C-alpha positions as a Markdown table, in Angstrom:
| # | Residue | x | y | z |
|---|---|---|---|---|
| 1 | Met | -11.7 | 32.5 | -42.0 |
| 2 | Lys | -13.9 | 32.5 | -38.4 |
| 3 | Arg | -12.1 | 33.8 | -35.4 |
| 4 | Lys | -11.2 | 30.9 | -32.9 |
| 5 | Lys | -12.8 | 31.6 | -29.4 |
| 6 | Lys | -10.0 | 32.5 | -27.2 |
| 7 | Val | -10.0 | 30.5 | -23.7 |
| 8 | Ala | -7.5 | 31.5 | -20.8 |
| 9 | Ile | -6.6 | 28.6 | -18.2 |
| 10 | Cys | -5.7 | 30.4 | -15.1 |
| 11 | His | -3.3 | 28.5 | -12.7 |
| 12 | Ala | -1.2 | 29.1 | -9.6 |
| 13 | Gln | 2.0 | 27.7 | -10.1 |
| 14 | Val | 4.7 | 27.0 | -7.3 |
| 15 | Pro | 7.8 | 27.2 | -9.5 |
| 16 | Phe | 9.8 | 24.1 | -10.1 |
| 17 | Val | 6.9 | 21.9 | -8.3 |
| 18 | Arg | 5.0 | 19.6 | -10.9 |
| 19 | Gly | 2.1 | 17.4 | -10.0 |
| 20 | Gly | -1.6 | 16.7 | -10.7 |
| 21 | Ala | -2.7 | 20.3 | -11.1 |
| 22 | Glu | 0.0 | 20.9 | -13.6 |
| 23 | Leu | -1.0 | 18.0 | -15.6 |
| 24 | Leu | -4.7 | 19.0 | -15.5 |
| 25 | Val | -3.9 | 22.3 | -16.9 |
| 26 | Glu | -1.6 | 21.2 | -19.7 |
| 27 | Ser | -4.1 | 18.2 | -20.5 |
| 28 | Leu | -7.0 | 20.9 | -20.5 |
| 29 | Gln | -5.2 | 23.0 | -22.9 |
| 30 | Ser | -4.2 | 20.5 | -25.3 |
| 31 | Glu | -7.8 | 19.1 | -25.6 |
| 32 | Leu | -9.1 | 22.7 | -26.1 |
| 33 | Ile | -6.7 | 23.0 | -29.0 |
| 34 | Lys | -7.8 | 19.9 | -30.8 |
| 35 | Arg | -11.3 | 21.1 | -30.5 |
| 36 | Asn | -10.4 | 24.3 | -32.4 |
| 37 | Tyr | -10.1 | 26.8 | -29.5 |
| 38 | Asp | -7.0 | 29.3 | -29.2 |
| 39 | Ser | -6.2 | 28.7 | -25.7 |
| 40 | Glu | -3.4 | 29.8 | -23.4 |
| 41 | Ile | -2.5 | 28.7 | -19.7 |
| 42 | Ile | -1.9 | 32.1 | -17.6 |
| 43 | Ala | 0.1 | 31.2 | -14.6 |
| 44 | Leu | 1.1 | 33.2 | -11.7 |
| 45 | Pro | 3.8 | 32.2 | -9.3 |
| 46 | Phe | 2.3 | 31.2 | -6.1 |
| 47 | Lys | 4.1 | 31.3 | -2.5 |
| 48 | Trp | 2.0 | 30.6 | 0.7 |
| 49 | Tyr | 4.6 | 31.7 | 3.1 |
| 50 | Pro | 4.9 | 34.0 | 5.2 |
| 51 | Asp | 1.2 | 34.9 | 5.4 |
| 52 | Gln | 1.8 | 38.2 | 3.8 |
| 53 | Gln | 3.0 | 36.5 | 0.8 |
| 54 | Leu | 0.0 | 34.4 | 0.5 |
| 55 | Val | -2.5 | 37.2 | 0.9 |
| 56 | Gln | -0.2 | 39.1 | -2.2 |
| 57 | Ser | -0.8 | 36.0 | -4.2 |
| 58 | Met | -4.5 | 36.5 | -3.7 |
| 59 | Leu | -4.2 | 39.9 | -4.5 |
| 60 | Asn | -2.1 | 39.3 | -7.7 |
| 61 | Trp | -4.8 | 37.4 | -9.2 |
| 62 | Arg | -7.5 | 40.0 | -8.0 |
| 63 | Leu | -5.6 | 42.8 | -10.1 |
| 64 | Thr | -4.6 | 41.1 | -13.3 |
| 65 | Asp | -6.7 | 42.2 | -16.1 |
| 66 | Ile | -7.1 | 39.5 | -18.8 |
| 67 | Ser | -10.3 | 40.9 | -20.3 |
| 68 | Glu | -8.4 | 41.2 | -23.7 |
| 69 | Ser | -5.3 | 40.8 | -25.0 |
| 70 | Asn | -3.5 | 42.6 | -27.8 |
| 71 | Gly | -6.6 | 44.6 | -28.6 |
| 72 | Glu | -8.5 | 40.8 | -29.0 |
| 73 | Ser | -11.1 | 39.9 | -26.2 |
| 74 | Ile | -10.6 | 36.8 | -24.6 |
| 75 | Asp | -13.9 | 34.8 | -24.6 |
| 76 | Leu | -13.8 | 32.6 | -21.6 |
| 77 | Val | -11.8 | 32.1 | -18.5 |
| 78 | Ile | -11.3 | 28.9 | -16.7 |
| 79 | Ala | -9.9 | 29.2 | -13.5 |
| 80 | Thr | -8.6 | 26.2 | -11.7 |
| 81 | Lys | -7.0 | 26.1 | -7.8 |
| 82 | Phe | -6.5 | 28.7 | -5.2 |
| 83 | Pro | -6.1 | 31.6 | -5.5 |
| 84 | Ser | -6.5 | 31.9 | -9.6 |
| 85 | Tyr | -10.3 | 31.9 | -9.3 |
| 86 | Gly | -9.8 | 35.6 | -7.9 |
| 87 | Ile | -9.5 | 36.5 | -11.5 |
| 88 | Thr | -12.1 | 38.8 | -12.7 |
| 89 | His | -13.7 | 38.4 | -16.0 |
| 90 | Pro | -17.2 | 38.6 | -17.6 |
| 91 | Asn | -17.3 | 35.2 | -18.7 |
| 92 | Lys | -15.5 | 33.2 | -15.7 |
| 93 | Val | -15.9 | 29.5 | -15.2 |
| 94 | Thr | -14.3 | 27.4 | -12.4 |
| 95 | Trp | -13.2 | 24.2 | -12.6 |
| 96 | Leu | -12.0 | 23.7 | -8.8 |
| 97 | Val | -8.9 | 21.8 | -8.2 |
| 98 | His | -8.8 | 22.6 | -4.7 |
| 99 | Gln | -9.0 | 25.7 | -2.2 |
| 100 | Tyr | -6.3 | 26.4 | 0.4 |
| 101 | Arg | -6.7 | 23.0 | 2.3 |
| 102 | Gln | -4.2 | 24.1 | 5.0 |
| 103 | Val | -7.1 | 26.6 | 6.4 |
| 104 | Tyr | -10.1 | 24.5 | 5.6 |
| 105 | Glu | -10.4 | 20.8 | 6.4 |
| 106 | Leu | -6.5 | 20.2 | 7.4 |
| 107 | Val | -6.7 | 22.6 | 10.3 |
| 108 | Gly | -6.0 | 20.6 | 13.3 |
| 109 | Thr | -4.0 | 17.9 | 11.5 |
| 110 | Glu | -0.3 | 17.6 | 11.1 |
| 111 | Tyr | -0.9 | 18.7 | 7.7 |
| 112 | Ser | -1.5 | 22.3 | 8.6 |
| 113 | Ser | 0.4 | 25.1 | 10.4 |
| 114 | Tyr | -2.7 | 27.0 | 11.1 |
| 115 | Gly | -4.3 | 26.7 | 14.6 |
| 116 | His | -6.8 | 28.6 | 16.5 |
| 117 | Ser | -4.5 | 31.7 | 17.3 |
| 118 | Ala | -6.2 | 35.0 | 16.8 |
| 119 | Glu | -3.7 | 35.3 | 13.7 |
| 120 | Ser | -4.8 | 32.1 | 12.3 |
| 121 | Leu | -8.6 | 32.5 | 12.7 |
| 122 | Ala | -8.2 | 36.0 | 10.9 |
| 123 | Leu | -6.3 | 34.7 | 8.0 |
| 124 | Arg | -8.8 | 31.8 | 7.7 |
| 125 | Glu | -11.6 | 34.3 | 7.7 |
| 126 | Leu | -10.0 | 36.3 | 5.0 |
| 127 | Ile | -9.4 | 33.4 | 2.9 |
| 128 | Met | -12.9 | 32.1 | 3.2 |
| 129 | Arg | -14.4 | 35.6 | 2.3 |
| 130 | Tyr | -12.0 | 35.7 | -0.8 |
| 131 | Asp | -13.1 | 32.2 | -1.8 |
| 132 | Thr | -16.8 | 32.8 | -1.5 |
| 133 | Asn | -16.8 | 36.3 | -3.1 |
| 134 | Thr | -14.5 | 35.2 | -6.1 |
| 135 | Leu | -16.1 | 31.9 | -6.6 |
| 136 | Thr | -19.6 | 32.9 | -6.9 |
| 137 | Glu | -18.6 | 35.4 | -9.6 |
| 138 | Ser | -18.5 | 32.4 | -11.7 |
| 139 | Lys | -21.2 | 31.8 | -14.4 |
| 140 | Lys | -20.5 | 28.1 | -14.0 |
| 141 | Ile | -18.8 | 26.3 | -10.8 |
| 142 | Phe | -17.4 | 22.8 | -11.6 |
| 143 | Ser | -15.2 | 20.7 | -9.5 |
| 144 | Ile | -12.7 | 17.6 | -10.1 |
| 145 | Ala | -14.2 | 15.4 | -7.9 |
| 146 | His | -17.3 | 14.8 | -5.4 |
| 147 | Asn | -14.7 | 15.4 | -2.3 |
| 148 | Val | -14.1 | 18.9 | -3.9 |
| 149 | Thr | -17.4 | 19.4 | -4.3 |
| 150 | Asp | -18.5 | 18.2 | -0.6 |
| 151 | Arg | -15.8 | 20.5 | 0.7 |
| 152 | Leu | -17.0 | 23.5 | -1.1 |
| 153 | Arg | -20.4 | 22.9 | 0.1 |
| 154 | Lys | -19.6 | 22.4 | 3.8 |
| 155 | Phe | -17.2 | 25.3 | 4.2 |
| 156 | Asn | -18.6 | 27.9 | 1.6 |
| 157 | Arg | -22.3 | 26.8 | 1.1 |
| 158 | Ile | -21.6 | 26.7 | -2.6 |
| 159 | Glu | -22.6 | 24.1 | -4.8 |
| 160 | Ala | -20.5 | 22.8 | -7.6 |
| 161 | Glu | -21.1 | 20.0 | -10.4 |
| 162 | Thr | -18.5 | 17.3 | -10.5 |
| 163 | Leu | -16.4 | 16.8 | -13.7 |
| 164 | Tyr | -14.4 | 13.7 | -13.8 |
| 165 | His | -11.7 | 13.6 | -16.5 |
| 166 | Pro | -9.3 | 11.0 | -17.6 |
| 167 | Pro | -5.6 | 11.0 | -16.9 |
| 168 | Lys | -2.9 | 12.2 | -19.2 |
| 169 | His | -1.9 | 8.9 | -21.0 |
| 170 | Val | -5.5 | 7.6 | -21.5 |
| 171 | Gly | -5.7 | 5.2 | -24.4 |
| 172 | His | -1.9 | 4.2 | -23.7 |
| 173 | Tyr | -2.4 | 2.4 | -20.3 |
| 174 | Tyr | -2.1 | -1.6 | -20.4 |
| 175 | Cys | -1.7 | -4.6 | -18.3 |
| 176 | Ser | 1.3 | -6.9 | -19.1 |
| 177 | Gln | 1.8 | -9.2 | -16.0 |
| 178 | Phe | 1.8 | -9.1 | -12.1 |
| 179 | Asp | 5.5 | -9.1 | -11.1 |
| 180 | Lys | 6.3 | -9.0 | -7.1 |
| 181 | Tyr | 6.3 | -5.6 | -6.6 |
| 182 | Ile | 3.9 | -2.8 | -5.0 |
| 183 | Leu | 4.1 | 0.5 | -7.1 |
| 184 | Ser | 3.8 | 4.1 | -5.7 |
| 185 | Val | 3.6 | 7.0 | -7.7 |
| 186 | Gly | 3.6 | 10.7 | -6.9 |
| 187 | Arg | 5.5 | 13.4 | -5.1 |
| 188 | Leu | 7.1 | 12.6 | -2.0 |
| 189 | Asp | 5.2 | 14.6 | 0.6 |
| 190 | Thr | 4.2 | 13.8 | 4.2 |
| 191 | Ile | 0.5 | 13.9 | 3.2 |
| 192 | Lys | 1.0 | 11.3 | 0.6 |
| 193 | Arg | 1.7 | 8.6 | 3.5 |
| 194 | Ile | 4.4 | 6.8 | 1.6 |
| 195 | Asp | 5.8 | 5.8 | 5.0 |
| 196 | Leu | 3.0 | 3.8 | 5.8 |
| 197 | Leu | 3.7 | 1.5 | 2.9 |
| 198 | Ile | 7.3 | 1.1 | 3.6 |
| 199 | Lys | 6.4 | 0.2 | 7.3 |
| 200 | Ala | 3.8 | -2.2 | 6.0 |
| 201 | Leu | 6.2 | -4.1 | 3.5 |
| 202 | Lys | 8.4 | -5.0 | 6.9 |
| 203 | Asn | 5.8 | -7.5 | 7.7 |
| 204 | Thr | 5.2 | -8.9 | 4.1 |
| 205 | Asp | 6.4 | -11.8 | 2.4 |
| 206 | Ser | 10.1 | -11.1 | 1.5 |
| 207 | Ser | 9.4 | -11.9 | -2.2 |
| 208 | Met | 7.5 | -8.7 | -2.2 |
| 209 | Lys | 9.1 | -5.4 | -3.0 |
| 210 | Cys | 8.1 | -1.9 | -3.4 |
| 211 | Val | 9.2 | 0.6 | -6.4 |
| 212 | Ile | 8.5 | 4.2 | -5.5 |
| 213 | Ala | 8.3 | 6.7 | -8.5 |
| 214 | Gly | 8.4 | 10.4 | -7.8 |
| 215 | Lys | 10.5 | 12.9 | -6.0 |
| 216 | Gly | 9.8 | 15.5 | -3.2 |
| 217 | Pro | 10.9 | 16.8 | 0.1 |
| 218 | Glu | 10.5 | 13.6 | 2.0 |
| 219 | Arg | 12.8 | 11.5 | 0.3 |
| 220 | Glu | 15.6 | 11.5 | 2.8 |
| 221 | Asn | 13.2 | 10.9 | 5.4 |
| 222 | Leu | 11.8 | 7.9 | 3.5 |
| 223 | Glu | 15.5 | 6.4 | 2.7 |
| 224 | Arg | 16.1 | 6.7 | 6.4 |
| 225 | Leu | 13.2 | 4.7 | 7.3 |
| 226 | Val | 14.0 | 2.0 | 4.9 |
| 227 | Ala | 17.2 | 1.8 | 6.3 |
| 228 | Ser | 16.1 | 1.6 | 9.9 |
| 229 | Leu | 13.8 | -1.4 | 9.0 |
| 230 | Asn | 16.6 | -3.3 | 6.8 |
| 231 | Leu | 14.6 | -3.2 | 3.8 |
| 232 | Glu | 17.3 | -1.6 | 1.4 |
| 233 | Asn | 17.2 | -4.8 | -0.8 |
| 234 | Arg | 13.3 | -4.5 | -1.3 |
| 235 | Val | 12.5 | -0.7 | -1.7 |
| 236 | Glu | 13.6 | 1.1 | -5.1 |
| 237 | Phe | 13.4 | 4.9 | -5.1 |
| 238 | Leu | 13.2 | 5.9 | -8.8 |
| 239 | Gly | 12.8 | 9.6 | -8.8 |
| 240 | Phe | 11.4 | 11.2 | -11.7 |
| 241 | Val | 10.4 | 8.8 | -14.5 |
| 242 | Glu | 9.6 | 9.2 | -18.1 |
| 243 | Asp | 6.4 | 8.5 | -19.4 |
| 244 | Lys | 7.3 | 5.2 | -21.2 |
| 245 | Gln | 8.5 | 4.0 | -18.1 |
| 246 | Leu | 5.6 | 4.8 | -16.1 |
| 247 | Leu | 3.3 | 3.1 | -18.3 |
| 248 | Glu | 5.7 | -0.1 | -17.9 |
| 249 | Leu | 5.8 | 0.1 | -14.2 |
| 250 | Tyr | 2.2 | 0.2 | -13.8 |
| 251 | Ala | 1.7 | -2.7 | -16.5 |
| 252 | Asn | 4.0 | -5.0 | -14.5 |
| 253 | Cys | 3.0 | -4.4 | -10.8 |
| 254 | Thr | 1.1 | -6.6 | -8.6 |
| 255 | Ala | -0.7 | -3.7 | -7.3 |
| 256 | Val | -0.7 | 0.3 | -6.8 |
| 257 | Tyr | -0.6 | 1.8 | -3.4 |
| 258 | Phe | -2.0 | 5.3 | -3.1 |
| 259 | Ala | -3.3 | 6.5 | 0.0 |
| 260 | Pro | -3.0 | 10.2 | 0.7 |
| 261 | Tyr | -4.8 | 12.0 | 3.4 |
| 262 | Asp | -8.0 | 13.2 | 2.2 |
| 263 | Glu | -7.1 | 13.6 | -1.7 |
| 264 | Asp | -9.1 | 15.8 | -4.0 |
| 265 | Tyr | -9.1 | 13.4 | -7.0 |
| 266 | Gly | -5.8 | 11.5 | -7.6 |
| 267 | Tyr | -4.9 | 10.6 | -11.2 |
| 268 | Val | -2.8 | 7.6 | -9.6 |
| 269 | Thr | -6.0 | 5.7 | -8.9 |
| 270 | Leu | -7.4 | 6.2 | -12.6 |
| 271 | Glu | -3.8 | 5.3 | -13.8 |
| 272 | Ala | -3.6 | 1.7 | -12.0 |
| 273 | Phe | -6.9 | 1.0 | -13.1 |
| 274 | Leu | -6.8 | 2.0 | -16.5 |
| 275 | Ser | -3.6 | -0.5 | -16.3 |
| 276 | Ser | -6.1 | -3.2 | -14.7 |
| 277 | Lys | -4.3 | -3.2 | -11.5 |
| 278 | Pro | -6.1 | -3.0 | -8.1 |
| 279 | Val | -5.4 | -0.2 | -5.7 |
| 280 | Ile | -4.5 | -0.3 | -1.9 |
| 281 | Thr | -5.6 | 2.9 | -0.2 |
| 282 | Leu | -7.0 | 4.0 | 3.3 |
| 283 | Ala | -10.3 | 4.5 | 4.6 |
| 284 | Asp | -9.7 | 8.4 | 5.2 |
| 285 | Ser | -8.2 | 8.9 | 1.5 |
| 286 | Gly | -10.8 | 11.0 | 0.3 |
| 287 | Gly | -11.2 | 11.1 | -3.3 |
| 288 | Val | -9.7 | 7.8 | -3.9 |
| 289 | Leu | -12.5 | 6.3 | -2.5 |
| 290 | Glu | -14.9 | 7.7 | -5.0 |
| 291 | Phe | -13.1 | 4.9 | -7.2 |
| 292 | Val | -11.7 | 2.2 | -5.0 |
| 293 | Lys | -14.3 | -0.2 | -3.5 |
| 294 | His | -13.1 | -2.6 | -0.9 |
| 295 | Glu | -12.4 | -6.1 | -2.2 |
| 296 | His | -14.1 | -5.2 | -5.5 |
| 297 | Ser | -11.6 | -3.1 | -7.4 |
| 298 | Gly | -8.8 | -2.8 | -4.4 |
| 299 | Ile | -8.5 | -3.0 | -0.8 |
| 300 | Val | -9.5 | -0.2 | 1.7 |
| 301 | Ala | -7.3 | -0.4 | 4.7 |
| 302 | Asn | -7.7 | 1.1 | 8.2 |
| 303 | Ser | -4.1 | 0.7 | 9.4 |
| 304 | Val | -0.5 | -0.4 | 8.6 |
| 305 | Asn | -1.3 | -4.1 | 9.2 |
| 306 | Asp | -4.3 | -4.1 | 7.1 |
| 307 | Val | -1.9 | -2.6 | 4.2 |
| 308 | Ser | 0.5 | -5.7 | 5.2 |
| 309 | Glu | -2.5 | -8.2 | 4.7 |
| 310 | Ala | -3.3 | -6.5 | 1.6 |
| 311 | Ile | 0.1 | -6.7 | 0.1 |
| 312 | Asn | 0.1 | -10.4 | 1.1 |
| 313 | Lys | -3.4 | -11.3 | -0.4 |
| 314 | Leu | -2.6 | -9.8 | -3.6 |
| 315 | Gly | 1.0 | -11.1 | -4.0 |
| 316 | Arg | -0.1 | -14.5 | -3.3 |
| 317 | Ser | -2.9 | -14.6 | -5.7 |
| 318 | Ala | -2.2 | -12.9 | -9.3 |
| 319 | Ala | -5.8 | -14.0 | -10.0 |
| 320 | Thr | -7.1 | -11.8 | -7.2 |
| 321 | Ala | -5.2 | -8.9 | -8.4 |
| 322 | Gln | -6.1 | -9.4 | -12.0 |
| 323 | Glu | -9.8 | -9.7 | -10.9 |
| 324 | Leu | -9.9 | -6.5 | -8.9 |
| 325 | Gly | -8.1 | -4.6 | -11.2 |
| 326 | Tyr | -10.6 | -5.6 | -14.1 |
| 327 | Asn | -13.4 | -4.2 | -11.9 |
| 328 | Gly | -11.6 | -1.2 | -11.4 |
| 329 | Gln | -10.9 | -0.7 | -15.2 |
| 330 | Leu | -14.6 | -1.1 | -16.0 |
| 331 | Ala | -15.3 | 1.8 | -13.4 |
| 332 | Val | -13.3 | 4.5 | -15.0 |
| 333 | Asp | -12.9 | 3.4 | -18.7 |
| 334 | His | -15.7 | 5.5 | -19.7 |
| 335 | Phe | -14.3 | 9.0 | -18.6 |
| 336 | Ser | -13.8 | 11.1 | -21.6 |
| 337 | Trp | -12.7 | 14.8 | -22.3 |
| 338 | Asp | -15.5 | 15.3 | -24.6 |
| 339 | His | -18.0 | 15.9 | -21.8 |
| 340 | Val | -15.7 | 18.1 | -20.0 |
| 341 | Ile | -14.9 | 20.5 | -22.6 |
| 342 | Asp | -18.7 | 20.6 | -23.5 |
| 343 | Gln | -19.5 | 21.6 | -19.9 |
| 344 | Leu | -16.6 | 24.0 | -19.7 |
| 345 | Thr | -17.4 | 26.1 | -22.7 |
| 346 | Ala | -20.9 | 25.9 | -22.6 |
| 347 | Thr | -21.3 | 29.7 | -21.9 |
| 348 | Leu | -19.6 | 30.3 | -25.2 |
| 349 | Arg | -22.5 | 28.9 | -26.7 |
């Protein structure tokens, strides 16, 4: 029997935290196995604070040997997000999810603790050298979105090819109706800017509600915001939801709000579009704008007031929401794992 090619997927895992990166590596492993590869996820715990621990996380990947396992060669290594691409292997391919954004494009924003002190600049220089040196060891470099590709070119002068991929439940999304609620899906972090949705809801038709699916450190702050605006009867926090309920929520909402700051890729956009629902986003939401086109497949807002107007517009006209959602579906329904796997495994042929 012909030996299956062994493919290791390298992933930096924050313990007890799940998000898009975890869905990506799990889906990638599943798709490789479907195509008769022997695939394993190799995850090392990642902690970014204090700075010494961050450097240790980088070093851990650099010193990990996965050239072989139990006497058998590992044929291909696919690295993903920082600092997993520090792994050394003769056949390393990187599919870049994101770098350590806090020392790149987030410097100077509320989403980064790094500034222009000597310590911050030294750490930033160390990470940039690490990224440039280890990424360029890759036989091929891909990224998950043009936004990630553009950052890599801007900060590290490294070129990458963008590989879009479908979300986890591709083939199972559907559209049922346009109930009077805006859906928000994802981890409750400040960078996701769910607070703007809640503030916007205050100035919309009272028939419109907001359903928030996901958990995270910002939940208590968001709940306090809801209470301060007297929106307890119009905002529902669901926490983590199972897959079946998630699909139902997409299928029945009026629209999906997804407006993180400078997002890498964003499964939520694709999930909304595959459910034939329009997306309300912001003009600085990064990778989301690779798919959402203003008043064609969603609404691109510039302020909280714009978000309020978008909610009213779509809430008052299911026909408009349906048209925009249909256009969104056409934009992404051709994404396939076949092309992704072909590209990532090309060095094996």
